[in-house]
Every structure is written in C-alpha cells, then in structure tokens.
C-alpha positions as CSV (number, residue, x, y, z in Angstrom):
1,X,-7.8,1.7,-32.6
2,X,-5.8,-1.5,-32.5
3,X,-2.8,0.2,-31.7
4,X,-4.5,2.1,-28.9
5,X,-5.6,-0.9,-27.0
6,X,-2.6,-2.8,-27.5
7,X,-0.7,0.0,-25.6
8,X,-3.2,0.1,-22.6
9,X,-2.7,-3.7,-22.3
10,X,1.1,-3.5,-22.2
11,X,1.0,-0.4,-19.8
12,X,-1.3,-2.5,-17.4
13,X,0.9,-5.7,-17.8
14,X,4.1,-3.8,-17.1
15,X,2.9,-1.8,-14.0
16,X,5.5,-1.5,-11.6
17,X,5.1,0.0,-8.3
18,X,7.8,2.3,-6.5
19,X,6.8,1.8,-3.4
20,X,5.5,-1.2,-0.8
21,X,3.0,-0.9,1.8
22,X,5.4,-0.6,4.8
23,X,5.4,1.8,7.5
24,X,8.8,3.1,6.5
25,X,7.5,4.1,3.4
26,X,4.3,5.4,4.8
27,X,6.4,8.0,7.2
28,X,7.9,9.3,3.9
29,X,4.2,9.6,2.7
30,X,3.5,11.4,5.9
31,X,5.9,13.9,5.5
32,X,4.6,14.6,2.3
33,X,0.8,14.9,2.6
34,X,1.0,16.1,6.3
35,X,0.4,19.8,6.3
36,X,2.5,21.9,8.0
37,X,5.4,19.1,8.6
38,X,8.3,20.1,10.7
39,X,11.4,18.3,9.3
40,X,13.2,18.5,12.1
41,X,10.7,17.4,15.0
42,X,10.7,14.1,12.8
43,X,14.5,13.6,12.2
44,X,15.5,11.5,15.1
45,X,12.7,9.0,14.8
46,X,13.2,8.8,11.1
47,X,16.9,8.2,11.6
48,X,15.4,5.5,14.0
49,X,13.2,3.8,11.2
50,X,16.0,3.7,8.7
51,X,19.4,3.2,10.8
52,X,18.3,1.9,14.0
53,X,22.0,0.8,14.9
54,X,23.4,4.3,14.5
55,X,20.5,5.4,16.3
56,X,21.2,3.5,19.2
57,X,25.0,3.5,19.1
58,X,24.8,7.7,18.7
59,X,21.5,9.0,20.4
60,X,22.9,10.0,23.7
61,X,25.7,12.4,22.2
62,X,23.7,15.6,20.7
63,X,26.7,17.1,19.4
64,X,26.9,14.0,16.6
65,X,22.8,13.3,16.6
66,X,22.0,17.1,15.8
67,X,24.5,17.0,12.8
68,X,23.1,13.7,12.1
69,X,19.7,15.3,12.2
70,X,20.6,18.2,9.8
71,X,21.8,15.8,7.5
72,X,19.0,13.6,7.1
73,X,16.6,16.7,7.1
74,X,17.6,16.9,3.3
75,X,16.9,13.3,2.6
76,X,13.6,13.4,4.5
77,X,12.4,16.3,2.0
78,X,13.9,15.0,-1.4
79,X,11.8,11.7,-0.5
80,X,8.6,13.2,0.5
81,X,9.1,15.2,-3.1
82,X,9.6,11.9,-4.6
83,X,6.5,10.2,-3.0
84,X,4.7,13.6,-4.4
85,X,6.0,12.8,-8.0
86,X,5.6,9.0,-8.4
87,X,3.5,8.0,-6.0
88,X,2.8,5.0,-7.0
89,X,2.4,2.1,-4.0
90,X,1.4,-1.7,-3.9
91,X,-0.2,-4.3,-1.4
92,X,0.0,-8.1,-1.6
93,X,-2.9,-9.2,-0.2
94,X,-5.7,-11.9,-0.5
95,X,-8.9,-11.4,-1.1
96,X,-12.1,-13.7,-1.3
97,X,-14.4,-14.4,-4.2
98,X,-18.2,-14.9,-4.1
99,X,-20.4,-17.5,-6.2
100,X,-20.0,-16.7,-10.1
101,X,-22.6,-14.0,-11.4
102,X,-23.9,-15.7,-14.6
103,X,-25.4,-12.6,-16.3
104,X,-22.4,-10.3,-15.5
105,X,-19.9,-13.3,-16.1
106,X,-17.9,-12.3,-13.1
107,X,-16.6,-13.6,-9.5
108,X,-17.3,-10.9,-7.5
109,X,-14.7,-9.8,-4.9
110,X,-16.4,-10.3,-1.1
111,X,-13.5,-8.8,1.2
112,X,-11.3,-6.1,1.0
113,X,-12.5,-4.1,-1.9
114,X,-15.0,-2.0,-0.7
115,X,-15.0,1.7,0.9
116,X,-15.2,0.5,4.4
117,X,-12.4,-1.6,4.0
118,X,-9.1,-0.6,5.4
119,X,-5.4,-1.9,5.4
120,X,-3.5,-0.8,8.5
121,X,0.4,-1.6,9.5
122,X,1.9,-0.7,12.8
123,X,5.2,-0.6,14.2
124,X,6.2,-2.2,17.5
125,X,5.3,0.0,20.5
126,X,7.7,-1.6,22.8
127,X,10.4,-1.4,20.2
128,X,10.5,2.6,19.2
129,X,11.7,6.2,20.7
130,X,9.5,6.7,23.4
131,X,8.9,9.9,22.1
132,X,8.2,8.7,18.9
133,X,6.3,11.7,16.6
134,X,5.1,9.7,14.2
135,X,1.7,7.6,14.6
136,X,2.3,4.0,15.9
137,X,0.4,2.9,12.8
138,X,-1.0,4.0,9.3
139,X,-3.5,2.7,7.4
140,X,-5.4,3.3,3.9
141,X,-8.9,3.5,2.6
142,X,-10.2,3.5,-0.9
143,X,-12.2,6.0,-2.7
144,X,-12.5,4.1,-6.0
145,X,-13.0,0.1,-5.4
146,X,-15.9,-0.5,-7.1
147,X,-14.8,-0.8,-10.4
148,X,-12.3,-3.3,-9.4
149,X,-14.3,-5.4,-7.3
150,X,-14.9,-8.7,-9.5
151,X,-13.1,-11.0,-11.6
152,X,-14.6,-10.8,-14.9
153,X,-14.5,-14.5,-16.8
154,X,-16.2,-16.3,-19.4
155,X,-18.3,-19.0,-18.1
156,X,-16.4,-22.1,-19.6
157,X,-13.0,-20.6,-18.0
158,X,-14.8,-20.1,-14.6
159,X,-16.2,-23.2,-14.6
160,X,-12.5,-24.5,-15.1
161,X,-11.2,-21.9,-12.8
162,X,-13.4,-22.9,-9.9
163,X,-12.9,-26.9,-10.6
164,X,-9.3,-26.5,-10.2
165,X,-9.6,-25.0,-6.8
166,X,-11.6,-27.7,-5.4
167,X,-9.9,-30.4,-3.0
168,X,-10.9,-34.0,-2.7
169,X,-13.4,-33.1,-0.6
170,X,-15.3,-30.5,-2.6
171,X,-14.3,-27.4,-0.6
172,X,-13.1,-24.9,-2.9
173,X,-10.3,-22.6,-1.9
174,X,-12.0,-18.9,-2.9
175,X,-9.4,-16.5,-1.0
176,X,-7.1,-15.8,-4.1
177,X,-3.3,-13.8,-4.1
178,X,-3.8,-10.3,-5.2
179,X,-1.9,-6.8,-5.9
180,X,-3.5,-3.6,-5.6
181,X,-1.6,-1.0,-7.1
182,X,-2.8,2.4,-5.6
183,X,-2.1,6.2,-5.3
184,X,-2.1,8.7,-2.5
185,X,-5.1,11.1,-2.6
186,X,-4.8,12.7,0.8
187,X,-4.0,12.6,3.9
188,X,-7.6,11.8,5.6
189,X,-6.7,12.2,9.2
190,X,-3.9,11.7,11.4
191,X,-3.0,8.4,10.7
192,X,-5.4,7.7,7.4
193,X,-4.5,7.6,3.8
194,X,-7.7,8.1,1.2
195,X,-6.4,6.6,-1.9
196,X,-7.8,5.9,-5.7
197,X,-7.1,2.3,-6.8
198,X,-5.2,2.4,-9.9
199,X,-5.3,-1.4,-11.2
200,X,-5.8,-4.5,-9.2
201,X,-4.0,-7.9,-10.2
202,X,-5.6,-11.1,-9.6
203,X,-2.4,-13.8,-9.3
204,X,-4.6,-17.2,-10.7
C-alpha cells in the first residue's frame, strides 16, 4: 500500500502538460474534435497562425500558396492526432480562496473553479485573415471542478499561511497562483471545449 501511495504522489508532482492555453494550440484541438473538419478549408488560416511572415509574403501567389497548403495539411493532421492521443493542457491563472472551513480543514476556492467558470482566449480580430474560418475565440468549461475547489490544510499550518499573506494594514491577499491541468472531453459547441480537470496545483 505504501508503495502504491508513493507512486501516486510522484506521478502528481511530476505532472507535465504538453500544451498551454494558447489560441494556436486550440486550433489543433479544434481540428481534432470538430466533426467533419475540412483540413483544406482551414489550411491557409493555419499557415497564418503558425508562420505569419510566410503568409504575408506568399498569400497572393496562388501557386506557391497552394503547394504550401498541401504541405501543411499533413502537419495539421499529425498535430490533431497528437492532441487526441496526448491531450493534456495547462492554464496558469490566479484563483481566490475564502475563509477557512474549520470543520473540513480547508480553504474553499471561490472563483474560477465552478461549473459556470469559463476561460476564454481569442485572436486580434484586426490582425488576422478577413475570411478566417477558425472561431475568433475559444473557451473551456469544466466538467468536474468540485473535487478540486479547495486547499486542504491543517489548522496550525492554515493559520501561519494566512498570517504570511497579511500586510501591515491587516489586508489579506487571498489570490493564489494556480496551475490547472485538464483534458478535453469534447467540443461542446462551435467554440467551447468541455474539459475534465486532472489536477490543480496551488502555488504557495
């Protein structure tokens, strides 16, 4: 039993996401999870988001650009496949914790980790192809936030933790840097991914 527990701890501590919460990563996830995704239709926009200099230089030459689109379609399919097989992402953010729950020995998380929480990232609509076929923004919603929405801490440690976050005027900083590791379940609608949280790391 001890060996099993030790392995679990090491696995969680060593958790490493393959993809950060960025627009250019989510266009690959979009290709992976959107039904009937037509790679050719999106190839020109894919070039723009991954190599803007090439796009600006060659987009008006249909012969060069057509060859490039055929080339990147292979890359697009490979990256979509990677996102299905690996599918571990991370968001670096900040959450707010509430007052200590003495019964449960925990600080409840009051923002960002609920079923109504939404993380959104977009592209500059003034600096993209006019006919961009990808959504202008992507967002994620959580399927399973409740088990992760608290910071477990014994009373004495919690007291010291809170004291260290208090300034000279008695104000307490209740925002804590947080890494949320998640996996995509499905494309919930045209621009929203439904995700499962795998682990939440509170950095304190």
